[in-house]
C-alpha positions, 0 to 999 in steps of 0.5 A: 486495531487495523485488520490488512486484508491482502487484495490482489489489485488496488481497484479493489478498494472502495471509495469513501474512506481513509485507508493505507496501501501496501503494494511493489514499485520500483523504489521503496516509498511513501506516499500522502493523498486524499485518502490516506497513504501507499507504502510501494515496496522495491521488490528485491532479486532474492524473493526471501528480501523481497518478502520480508520487506513486503511484511516490514512495510505491512507491519508498518502500516499498520503502525501509521493505520493505529496511530493515526486512526484509520481502520483499514491497511490493504496489502497488493502483491501487485506492482505499480506499474509505472506513475499512476496507480488505479486507485478506488476508482481513480488514478493516484498520482504517487508522488 
């Protein structure tokens, strides 16, 4: 079972182990990378809709992690900046 850890920045993720990360971005997107998957959730003018969309993405991340045998799921309310998201001490370009 994957447990969700809420973090304040993607830089808190230690290198070397697979994970699923959920964070806010400009649009809804899933980006696979060598250590797993990053899901970005689009901001909405309605805080309620943004919060519910984020929670739905966290739930989806848990299911994806379960199916793929990934034990670490992170949720970060910080927005992805520009096209590069710092992950585990290096830059990851989202696709």
